[in-house]
C-alpha positions in Angstrom: 0.5 93.0 -74.2 -3.3 92.7 -74.2 -5.4 91.8 -71.1 -6.1 88.3 -72.6 -2.4 87.6 -72.8 -2.0 88.5 -69.1 -4.9 86.2 -68.2 -3.4 83.4 -70.2 0.0 83.9 -68.5 -1.6 83.9 -65.1 -3.5 80.8 -65.8 -0.4 79.0 -67.0 1.5 80.0 -63.9 -1.4 79.0 -61.7 -1.6 75.6 -63.4 2.2 75.0 -62.9 2.2 75.9 -59.3 -1.2 74.6 -58.1 -1.3 71.7 -55.7 -2.5 68.4 -57.3 -6.0 68.7 -55.8 -6.5 72.2 -57.1 -5.2 71.2 -60.5 -7.9 68.5 -60.7 -10.5 71.2 -59.8 -9.1 73.4 -62.5 -9.4 70.6 -65.0 -13.0 69.9 -64.1 -13.7 73.6 -64.5 -12.0 73.8 -67.9 -13.8 70.6 -69.2 -17.2 72.1 -68.1 -16.4 75.4 -69.8 -15.5 73.6 -73.0 -18.7 71.6 -72.8 -20.8 74.7 -72.3 -19.1 76.4 -75.2 -19.8 73.3 -77.4 -23.5 73.6 -76.5 -23.4 77.2 -77.8 -22.2 75.8 -81.1 -25.4 73.9 -81.5 -27.2 77.2 -81.7 -25.2 78.6 -84.6 -26.8 78.7 -88.0 -23.6 78.9 -90.0 -22.6 75.2 -90.5 -18.9 75.9 -90.5 -18.9 77.9 -87.3 -21.4 75.4 -85.7 -19.2 72.3 -86.5 -15.9 74.0 -85.6 -17.2 75.2 -82.2 -18.8 71.8 -81.4 -15.8 69.8 -82.6 -13.0 71.9 -81.1 -14.6 72.2 -77.7 -15.7 68.6 -77.4 -12.2 67.5 -78.4 -10.8 69.7 -75.7 -13.2 68.3 -73.1 -12.4 64.7 -74.2 -8.6 65.4 -73.9 -9.2 66.7 -70.3 -11.3 63.7 -69.4 -8.6 61.4 -70.8 -6.0 63.2 -68.7 -8.2 62.8 -65.6 -8.7 59.1 -66.4 -5.0 58.5 -66.9 -4.1 60.3 -63.7 -6.1 57.8 -61.6 -4.1 55.6 -59.3 -6.1 52.3 -59.3 -3.9 50.6 -56.8 -4.3 53.2 -54.1 -7.6 54.6 -55.1 -9.5 51.3 -54.8 -13.1 51.1 -55.7 -13.5 54.9 -56.0 -10.7 55.1 -58.6 -12.3 52.2 -60.6 -15.7 53.9 -60.5 -14.2 57.2 -61.7 -12.3 55.3 -64.5 -15.6 53.7 -65.6 -17.3 57.1 -65.6 -14.5 58.8 -67.5 -14.6 56.1 -70.2 -18.4 56.5 -70.4 -18.1 60.3 -70.6 -15.5 60.0 -73.4 -17.7 57.6 -75.4 -20.7 59.9 -75.0 -18.8 63.0 -76.1 -17.1 61.3 -79.1 -20.5 60.1 -80.3 -22.1 63.5 -79.8 -19.3 65.1 -81.7 -19.5 62.6 -84.6 -23.3 62.9 -84.8 -23.5 66.6 -83.8 -26.1 65.8 -81.2 -26.2 67.5 -77.9 -27.7 64.8 -75.8 -24.4 63.3 -74.8 -23.0 66.7 -73.9 -26.0 67.5 -71.7 -25.7 64.1 -70.0 -21.9 64.5 -69.3 -22.4 68.0 -67.9 -25.2 66.7 -65.6 -22.7 64.1 -64.1 -19.5 66.2 -64.3 -20.9 69.2 -62.4 -21.7 67.2 -59.2 -18.2 65.5 -59.4 -16.6 69.0 -59.7 -18.7 70.4 -56.8 -17.9 67.3 -54.6 -14.2 67.8 -55.4 -14.3 71.5 -54.5 -16.1 70.7 -51.2 -13.5 68.1 -50.3 -10.7 70.6 -51.0 -12.4 73.2 -48.9 -12.8 70.7 -46.0 -9.1 69.7 -46.3 -8.1 73.4 -46.1 -10.3 73.9 -43.0 -8.8 70.9 -41.3 -5.2 71.9 -42.2 -5.9 75.4 -40.8 -7.1 73.9 -37.5 -4.1 71.7 -37.3 -1.8 74.7 -37.9 -3.6 76.6 -35.1 -3.0 73.8 -32.7 0.7 73.5 -33.5 1.1 77.3 -33.2 -0.6 77.4 -29.8 
């Protein structure tokens, strides 16, 4: 078994066992990685390689954004969930158009919005972990 197969197996297990908040962070990371790889495709001179790299990676990112959108709970999430829904719909539209036209503007724009969302989510998870650790210390004392 090659190292890449071990990494894929580890990633699959991590995704199946991760708490929901961590899973969302993993999805943000994977979407951003796909978008960055799509941007690399714009640099290729070989038309086939260029189009395949852009198309496949933008499709993957769109699939992830659709999943994030469909996982929103609008009843409990209130205004924030609705705002995220609007953003995800906008992101999907920009990426689909970028893929169709093979223009990178939409990809750059989505990355510029998705990175701060990802970083805010990671910060929220970190603060939750710190609060939970403090609560466990109080209970143990």
